Every structure is written in C-alpha cells, then in structure tokens.
C-alpha positions as CSV (number, residue, x, y, z in Angstrom):
1,M,6.1,41.1,21.1
2,A,9.3,39.8,19.4
3,S,11.3,37.7,21.6
4,E,14.1,39.4,23.6
5,A,15.3,36.2,25.0
6,A,15.7,33.6,22.3
7,T,19.5,33.3,22.7
8,P,20.8,30.1,21.4
9,G,23.9,29.0,23.2
10,A,23.3,31.0,26.3
11,S,25.4,29.0,28.8
12,E,24.6,30.7,32.0
13,Y,21.4,30.5,34.0
14,P,20.0,33.4,35.7
15,T,21.4,34.2,39.2
16,P,19.7,32.1,42.0
17,R,18.1,35.4,43.3
18,Q,16.8,36.4,40.0
19,A,15.6,32.8,39.2
20,W,13.7,32.5,42.6
21,Y,12.2,35.9,42.2
22,T,10.8,34.9,38.9
23,V,9.3,31.7,40.4
24,G,7.9,33.8,43.3
25,V,6.1,36.2,41.0
26,L,4.8,33.3,38.9
27,A,3.5,31.5,41.9
28,V,1.5,34.6,43.0
29,I,0.0,34.9,39.6
30,T,-0.9,31.1,39.6
31,T,-2.5,31.7,43.0
32,F,-4.9,34.1,41.4
33,A,-5.5,31.8,38.4
34,L,-6.5,29.0,40.6
35,L,-8.5,31.2,42.9
36,D,-10.5,32.5,40.0
37,Q,-10.9,29.1,38.5
38,N,-12.0,27.2,41.6
39,I,-14.1,29.7,43.4
40,L,-17.1,28.7,41.3
41,G,-17.2,25.2,42.8
42,L,-17.9,26.8,46.3
43,L,-20.7,29.0,44.9
44,I,-22.3,26.4,42.5
45,Q,-25.2,25.5,44.9
46,Q,-26.3,29.2,45.1
47,I,-25.9,29.7,41.4
48,K,-27.9,26.5,40.7
49,T,-30.7,27.7,42.9
50,D,-30.8,31.2,41.5
51,F,-30.8,30.1,37.9
52,D,-32.8,26.9,38.4
53,L,-30.1,24.6,36.9
54,T,-29.8,20.7,36.7
55,D,-26.7,19.1,37.8
56,S,-25.7,18.6,34.2
57,E,-26.1,22.3,33.5
58,A,-24.1,23.3,36.7
59,G,-21.5,20.8,35.5
60,L,-21.2,22.8,32.3
61,L,-20.3,25.9,34.3
62,L,-17.8,24.1,36.3
63,G,-16.0,22.4,33.6
64,P,-16.4,23.0,29.8
65,T,-16.4,26.8,30.3
66,Q,-12.7,26.4,31.2
67,A,-12.0,23.9,28.3
68,I,-13.6,25.5,25.4
69,F,-11.2,28.4,24.9
70,Y,-8.3,26.2,25.9
71,A,-8.9,24.1,23.0
72,L,-9.6,27.1,20.6
73,V,-6.9,29.5,21.9
74,A,-4.1,27.8,23.8
75,V,-3.1,25.0,21.4
76,P,-2.9,27.2,18.4
77,F,-1.3,30.0,20.4
78,S,1.3,27.8,21.9
79,R,3.9,28.3,19.3
80,Y,4.3,31.8,20.4
81,I,5.3,30.8,23.9
82,D,8.3,29.3,22.2
83,R,9.0,32.5,20.3
84,W,7.8,35.7,22.1
85,T,8.7,37.3,25.3
86,R,6.9,35.2,27.8
87,K,6.3,37.6,30.7
88,W,4.1,39.7,28.5
89,I,2.0,36.7,27.5
90,V,1.4,36.0,31.2
91,M,0.5,39.5,31.9
92,G,-2.0,39.6,29.0
93,G,-3.6,36.4,30.2
94,L,-3.9,37.7,33.8
95,V,-5.6,40.9,32.8
96,V,-8.1,39.0,30.6
97,W,-9.1,36.4,33.2
98,S,-9.3,39.0,36.1
99,L,-11.7,41.1,34.2
100,A,-13.7,38.1,33.0
101,T,-14.0,36.8,36.6
102,A,-15.3,40.2,37.7
103,A,-17.7,40.1,34.8
104,S,-18.9,36.8,36.0
105,G,-20.1,38.6,39.1
106,L,-22.4,40.7,36.9
107,A,-24.0,37.9,35.0
108,A,-27.8,37.9,35.2
109,S,-28.4,34.7,33.5
110,F,-26.9,31.2,32.8
111,S,-25.9,32.1,29.3
112,Q,-24.1,35.3,30.4
113,L,-22.3,33.5,33.2
114,F,-21.4,30.7,30.8
115,V,-19.8,33.2,28.3
116,A,-17.8,35.0,31.1
117,R,-16.4,31.7,32.4
118,V,-15.4,30.8,28.8
119,V,-13.3,34.0,28.7
120,V,-11.7,33.2,32.1
121,G,-10.7,30.0,30.6
122,A,-9.2,31.8,27.6
123,G,-7.1,34.1,29.8
124,E,-5.8,31.3,32.1
125,S,-5.0,29.0,29.2
126,V,-1.7,30.6,28.6
127,N,-0.5,31.0,32.0
128,G,0.6,27.5,33.0
129,P,2.6,26.5,29.8
130,T,4.3,30.0,29.7
131,A,5.2,30.0,33.5
132,Y,6.6,26.4,33.2
133,S,8.7,27.4,30.2
134,M,10.2,30.4,32.0
135,V,11.0,28.1,35.0
136,A,12.7,25.5,32.9
137,D,15.0,28.1,31.5
138,S,16.0,29.4,35.0
139,F,17.2,26.2,36.6
140,P,19.3,23.1,35.6
141,R,17.5,19.8,35.0
142,E,18.4,18.4,38.5
143,R,16.9,21.4,40.2
144,L,13.6,21.4,38.4
145,P,11.6,19.3,40.9
146,R,12.2,21.9,43.7
147,A,11.7,24.9,41.3
148,V,8.4,23.4,40.0
149,A,7.3,22.6,43.6
150,T,7.9,26.2,44.5
151,L,5.9,27.4,41.5
152,Q,3.0,25.2,42.5
153,L,2.8,27.0,45.9
154,G,0.6,29.2,43.8
155,T,-1.5,26.1,42.9
156,V,-1.9,25.2,46.5
157,A,-2.6,28.8,47.7
158,G,-5.1,29.4,44.9
159,S,-6.9,26.1,45.6
160,G,-6.8,26.6,49.3
161,L,-7.8,30.3,49.2
162,S,-10.8,29.5,46.8
163,L,-12.1,27.4,49.7
164,L,-10.9,29.4,52.7
165,L,-11.3,33.0,51.4
166,G,-14.3,32.1,49.4
167,G,-16.0,30.5,52.5
168,A,-15.1,33.5,54.6
169,M,-16.5,36.0,51.9
170,I,-19.7,34.0,51.6
171,W,-20.1,34.3,55.4
172,L,-19.4,38.0,55.3
173,V,-21.7,39.0,52.5
174,A,-24.6,36.7,53.7
175,P,-26.0,39.3,56.1
176,V,-26.0,41.9,53.5
177,G,-28.4,39.9,51.4
178,S,-29.0,40.9,47.8
179,P,-28.8,44.8,47.6
180,D,-30.2,46.7,44.5
181,L,-27.3,48.8,43.4
182,P,-27.2,51.7,40.9
183,L,-26.2,50.5,37.4
184,V,-25.6,47.0,38.6
185,G,-29.0,46.1,39.8
186,V,-29.7,43.2,42.3
187,L,-26.3,41.9,43.5
188,R,-26.5,38.4,44.9
189,P,-24.0,37.1,47.4
190,W,-22.2,34.9,44.9
191,Q,-21.9,37.8,42.5
192,A,-20.2,39.9,45.1
193,V,-17.7,37.0,45.8
194,L,-16.8,36.8,42.1
195,L,-16.3,40.6,41.8
196,G,-14.0,40.5,45.0
197,V,-11.7,37.9,43.7
198,G,-11.5,39.1,40.1
199,L,-10.5,42.7,40.3
200,P,-7.3,42.4,42.5
201,G,-5.7,40.5,39.7
202,L,-5.2,43.7,37.7
203,L,-2.9,45.1,40.4
204,V,-1.0,41.8,40.6
205,S,-0.2,42.0,36.9
206,L,2.1,44.9,37.6
207,L,4.6,42.5,39.3
208,L,5.6,41.2,35.9
209,L,7.2,44.6,35.1
210,S,10.0,43.7,37.6
211,V,10.7,40.2,36.1
212,K,13.5,39.6,33.7
213,E,12.9,37.2,30.9
214,P,15.3,34.2,31.2
215,P,17.4,33.2,28.1
216,R,16.1,30.1,26.3
217,R,18.1,26.9,26.8
218,N,18.1,23.3,25.7
219,L,17.8,24.2,22.1
220,T,18.2,20.6,20.9
221,L,16.2,20.8,17.7
222,R,17.7,22.1,14.4
223,T,14.9,24.5,13.8
224,E,14.2,27.6,15.8
225,K,10.5,28.0,14.9
226,A,8.9,24.6,15.2
227,G,5.1,24.5,14.8
228,L,2.4,22.1,16.1
229,R,3.1,19.5,13.4
230,T,6.8,19.3,14.4
231,T,5.8,19.0,18.1
232,L,3.3,16.2,17.3
233,R,6.0,14.4,15.2
234,Y,8.5,14.7,18.1
235,L,6.1,13.2,20.5
236,W,5.1,10.4,18.3
237,L,8.6,9.4,17.7
238,R,9.2,9.2,21.4
239,F,5.8,7.6,22.2
240,A,7.4,5.1,24.7
241,V,8.3,8.0,27.0
242,F,5.7,10.6,26.3
243,G,2.7,8.2,25.7
244,P,2.3,6.8,29.2
245,M,2.5,10.4,30.6
246,F,-0.2,11.7,28.3
247,I,-2.6,8.8,28.3
248,G,-2.1,8.3,32.1
249,L,-3.0,11.8,32.7
250,T,-6.0,11.6,30.5
251,I,-7.5,8.7,32.3
252,G,-6.6,10.2,35.7
253,S,-8.1,13.5,34.9
254,L,-11.6,12.0,34.3
255,D,-11.6,11.3,38.0
256,V,-11.0,14.9,39.3
257,G,-14.6,16.1,38.7
258,G,-15.4,15.1,42.4
259,R,-13.2,18.1,43.7
260,A,-15.4,20.7,41.7
261,W,-18.5,19.2,43.4
262,G,-17.0,19.0,46.9
263,A,-19.1,21.8,48.3
264,A,-22.2,20.2,46.9
265,F,-21.2,16.8,48.1
266,F,-20.7,17.9,51.7
267,E,-23.9,19.9,51.6
268,R,-26.0,17.0,50.2
269,T,-24.5,14.3,52.2
270,Y,-23.6,15.9,55.6
271,G,-25.7,19.1,55.6
272,W,-22.8,21.5,55.7
273,S,-23.0,24.9,54.2
274,P,-20.7,26.0,51.5
275,A,-19.1,28.5,53.9
276,T,-18.5,25.8,56.5
277,Y,-17.1,23.4,54.0
278,G,-14.9,26.1,52.4
279,I,-13.3,27.3,55.7
280,A,-12.8,23.7,57.0
281,S,-11.3,22.5,53.7
282,G,-9.1,25.4,53.3
283,I,-7.7,25.1,56.8
284,I,-6.8,21.5,56.0
285,S,-5.8,21.6,52.4
286,I,-3.3,24.5,52.6
287,P,-0.9,23.2,55.2
288,L,-1.0,19.6,53.9
289,M,-0.6,20.5,50.3
290,L,2.4,22.9,51.3
291,T,3.9,19.9,53.2
292,G,3.4,17.7,50.2
293,L,5.2,20.1,48.0
294,F,8.2,20.1,50.3
295,L,8.3,16.3,50.8
296,G,7.7,15.6,47.2
297,A,10.7,17.7,46.1
298,K,12.9,16.3,48.9
299,W,11.9,12.7,48.0
300,A,12.7,13.2,44.2
301,E,16.2,14.7,45.1
302,W,16.7,11.9,47.5
303,F,16.3,9.4,44.5
304,Q,18.5,11.6,42.3
305,N,21.2,11.8,44.8
306,R,21.4,8.0,44.8
307,G,21.8,7.9,41.0
308,D,18.3,7.5,39.9
309,P,17.4,10.3,37.4
310,A,13.8,9.1,37.4
311,G,13.2,10.2,41.0
312,A,10.5,12.7,40.2
313,Y,8.7,10.0,38.2
314,R,8.8,7.6,41.1
315,V,7.3,10.0,43.4
316,I,4.4,10.3,41.0
317,L,3.8,6.6,41.0
318,Y,4.2,6.0,44.8
319,T,1.9,8.7,45.9
320,R,-0.8,7.9,43.4
321,L,-0.8,4.3,44.8
322,A,-1.1,5.6,48.3
323,A,-4.0,7.8,47.4
324,I,-6.3,5.3,45.8
325,P,-7.9,3.6,48.9
326,F,-8.4,6.9,50.7
327,S,-10.0,8.4,47.6
328,I,-12.4,5.5,47.3
329,M,-13.4,5.6,51.0
330,M,-13.7,9.3,51.3
331,P,-17.3,9.7,49.9
332,L,-18.5,6.7,51.9
333,T,-17.6,7.8,55.5
334,P,-20.4,8.3,57.9
335,T,-19.2,11.7,59.3
336,P,-18.0,14.9,57.5
337,E,-15.1,15.0,59.9
338,L,-13.8,11.6,58.7
339,S,-14.4,12.5,55.1
340,L,-12.2,15.6,55.6
341,A,-9.5,13.5,57.2
342,F,-9.4,11.2,54.2
343,N,-9.4,14.3,52.0
344,G,-6.3,15.5,54.0
345,V,-4.4,12.5,53.0
346,I,-5.4,13.0,49.3
347,Y,-4.3,16.7,49.6
348,L,-1.0,15.6,50.9
349,T,-0.3,13.1,48.1
350,L,-1.5,15.5,45.6
351,G,0.9,18.2,46.8
352,M,3.8,15.6,46.4
353,S,2.9,14.4,43.0
354,G,1.4,17.4,41.3
355,P,4.7,19.3,40.7
356,M,6.5,16.2,39.7
357,L,4.0,15.7,36.8
358,N,5.2,18.9,35.2
359,A,8.9,18.6,36.3
360,V,9.2,15.2,34.5
361,M,7.8,16.8,31.3
362,L,9.9,19.8,31.4
363,A,13.1,17.8,32.0
364,I,12.8,16.0,28.6
365,S,11.2,18.8,26.4
366,P,13.3,20.6,23.9
367,N,13.1,24.4,24.2
368,Q,11.8,25.1,20.7
369,I,8.7,23.1,21.4
370,R,8.6,23.1,25.2
371,G,5.7,25.6,25.4
372,Q,3.7,23.5,22.8
373,I,4.4,20.3,24.7
374,M,3.3,21.8,28.0
375,T,0.2,23.4,26.4
376,L,-0.8,19.9,25.0
377,Y,0.0,18.3,28.4
378,L,-2.0,20.9,30.4
379,F,-4.6,20.8,27.6
380,I,-5.5,17.2,28.7
381,Y,-5.9,18.2,32.3
382,T,-7.9,21.3,31.5
383,V,-10.2,19.9,28.8
384,V,-10.6,16.5,30.5
385,G,-10.1,17.2,34.2
386,V,-11.3,20.8,34.6
387,G,-13.6,20.7,31.5
388,L,-15.1,17.3,31.0
389,A,-14.8,15.5,34.5
390,P,-17.2,17.9,36.4
391,Y,-19.8,17.4,33.7
392,V,-19.3,13.6,33.7
393,T,-19.8,13.6,37.4
394,G,-23.1,15.6,37.2
395,L,-24.2,13.5,34.3
396,T,-23.5,10.3,36.2
397,T,-25.6,11.5,39.1
398,D,-28.5,12.6,36.7
399,V,-28.6,9.6,34.5
400,I,-27.2,6.6,36.4
401,F,-28.2,7.2,40.0
402,T,-31.0,9.7,39.1
403,S,-31.1,11.4,42.5
404,P,-29.1,14.6,43.5
405,D,-28.6,12.9,46.9
406,D,-26.6,10.1,45.2
407,L,-23.7,12.4,44.3
408,R,-21.5,10.4,46.6
409,W,-22.0,7.3,44.5
410,S,-21.0,9.1,41.3
411,I,-17.7,10.2,42.9
412,V,-17.0,6.6,44.2
413,L,-17.7,5.1,40.8
414,L,-15.4,7.4,39.0
415,H,-12.5,6.8,41.6
416,V,-12.9,3.0,41.2
417,V,-12.8,3.1,37.5
418,F,-10.2,5.7,36.7
419,L,-7.5,5.9,39.4
420,P,-6.1,2.3,39.2
421,A,-6.2,2.4,35.4
422,S,-4.3,5.8,35.3
423,L,-1.7,4.3,37.7
424,V,-1.0,1.2,35.6
425,V,-0.7,3.2,32.4
426,T,1.7,5.8,33.9
427,W,4.0,3.0,35.3
428,L,4.7,1.9,31.8
429,G,6.7,5.0,31.2
430,L,9.1,4.8,34.1
431,K,12.0,2.9,32.3
432,P,11.6,4.9,29.1
433,F,11.7,8.2,31.1
434,R,14.9,7.1,32.9
435,A,16.5,6.2,29.6
436,E,15.6,9.6,28.0
437,V,16.9,11.6,30.9
438,E,20.2,9.6,30.8
439,R,20.5,10.2,27.1
440,L,20.0,14.0,27.5
441,N,22.5,14.3,30.4
442,A,25.1,12.5,28.3
443,E,24.5,14.7,25.3
444,E,24.9,17.9,27.5
445,A,28.0,16.6,29.1
446,A,29.5,15.8,25.7
447,E,28.7,19.3,24.5
448,A,30.2,20.9,27.6
449,N,33.5,19.0,27.1
C-alpha cells in the first residue's frame, strides 16, 4: 500500500468534477458508517430485555465498544493515513465494519455482541480521519467549509437512516417474530435488523475503485514521515489555537450520551415504541440537519467574504450558544411532540456546527501530520462522546437517580454541566485560530509569488 499520491509541490487541485465525486463517494460510505454505528441505540431496549442487562451494561454496548479499538488501532495506525494510498484504507475499514455489523446480528450473548461491536469500532476508526484528509487535498482552504459540509451529508443520512430505516425495519420484522433458522438458530427481530444494515456495505466498498487519490498538499513540515511524537509536539507548541478545540470538544462530548439513549428515553418517559421514535425522529432530523449543513456553510462563507477568516469558527460558537436552552428543556417537556420539536432545533444547530468543527481543524493542519491530528481530534469524540458518554448517562441513572424512569434527569444534568463549559473553553480559541489562518495564508501567498 505504498503511497501513490505523496507528491510534494503538486500545485493543482483535482478538477471540480473529480473533487466533488470523491466527496460524494466518501459521503455515501460515511452514511453506512453512521448507520452501522447508531442503529444499536434504536435496538438497545430489545437487547437489554433479551440479555437481561442493566443500564450500565447496555451503556457499555452503546459506547465503549466503539471506543476500545479506536484507542488501540486508530491512533497507532494514523501515521499511515499520512503515507499510504488513502482510498484503500477506507475500503478496508468499510469491509471490516460491515462484516462485524452483520456478525452482531448473529450474537447469542452479551459477550459475543460486545466483541462484534468492538470490531465495528475498529473498522470505522480509520474512515473519518482518512476521508477528511482526502477532502482537504481536494479543495483550497476557503472552500473547505462547503466541502466538509457536503461530506457530512453522509453523517446526516447515516444518523437519520439509523432512526428512520431502523424504525421501519423493526416494524416490518416484528410480525415475523423470532423464527428458528437452519445454521443460525433463533433469529430475534433486532438481529435481523443488524444483518440487514451490515451486509450492503460490502457492495458500497466497490465504489472506491472509481475514486482517484488526490495529490497531497500543504506540506509545510520539513519531514515527510512524521510520527505521533512529532504530531504531539506540533500541537503543544501551538496550544493556544489547538488546545481550546481539543479541550472544548472533550467537555462537550461528555454530553452526547443522551442521543444514544434517545429511544429508551422516549419509551420510558412517553411510552413510545422504538419504531415510533425512530420513524418520527428520522423524519424530523434528516431535513433539519440537511438544512443546517447548507446554512452553516453559507454562514461561514458570508463571514469569509467579509474578511473574517475565522468564519467557520464563529458558526461553531454561535450555534452552540443557541442550542443550550433547547438541549436543557428537551427532556423536561410534558409531551413527546414538544420534546421532538426541541430536538429539531438541536438537529438544526448540529447540522450547522458539525462540519465546521472538522473544517477549522483541516484548515490549519500540515499535510504530513493531518491524518494523525484528525485521528486524535476524532479520537476524543469517539472515545469520550461515543464511548464514554452513553456509559456515563446509564451510570448516572443507576447510581445517582437509581430508577430507570429517571433517565430524563440524567440527560438534563449532563446538559447543564457540560454544554456551557464546552462553549466557554472553545470561545478562547477564536482569536488564536484567526491569527493562525492569516499566517498560513500569508505564507502560501509568499510562496506563490
């Protein structure tokens, strides 16, 4: 897998058609990554009943299974994202997590399901950093907000489809019950859903055969093969700009566990079935998050066109500020419809800010360590947000509030504690980020002349 695209000094970006095609394929793959990752949250109540699990044990399935291999595989492997042909890395990860998702549907015990979900996390761990690295080499810095927003169409589609398609599949397989199949044995409805969403990824992987690897750009470091030590040193020397992003994301990620418990929250609080919640949430989340992607990119470009290179960073801050009151009130509403409406506002702001979080990091990361920086950045969200936060939410319900019916109070408590703190820390990086972008733009302009 020697790199076929490490071309220092390459001055031309891919053609617009080629660049946008690459983004489109990566967005489709990201759709399947998020679908395979999030579908378990919709099925967790059935799994909890079948395996007789506590909320803490269910939280382990929702979170740490995704995080364990990210820590063990993604971070050490990240140096090869900056050296090898990236489309083959994405293809390998897609095949692994698709097979592991299907294997989750054959699990007959908690331990088997836990291991299968760990392997899902291993496969998905390389997708995000590698895809973002390819996109960053396909577009100039000022076009990154729109390009990253387009890539995150896959995030929106995957998150929404895990609700909409998952809810529909639960409804469709429910009348079948739990048939006893040859070789497989008794197949529960949630197992059939996991098989149905896992296997199609193998066909999607073939799309990468038509993608052309973009030449590497922004080779600002003097070394061509920088390892994790070089990456960490670079981040430390520029702590004023990178520190608020990393720390703010860490604090904010501790709050996202409530999303994984969404179906359980609506069932325990309002009596909605997972199928009802999944279909209703999917119908709401997909259009609102798509609207958010468009508005967020346009807003960032509006700032940039008026001379503010930190436009994407401002979008992150302003949308997070707007989302805080709705996040706190959402679990406290008296009706499920009103709770969904508040969730809609959160989906809209998430669609606006999510792509910008990655765009700002890509804009200031040198190519030789970009994959490693993005891996560390996504490591925080995966390990803390996807891995630890659902467990913290379940543990809070078990230990502090003691009753499963008090899940709503666990979600409220995490919102109140972590969302304002994350916003304040992230705000500290606004001026250093603007200064860093201006410095890089000046250096590139001097080289061009």
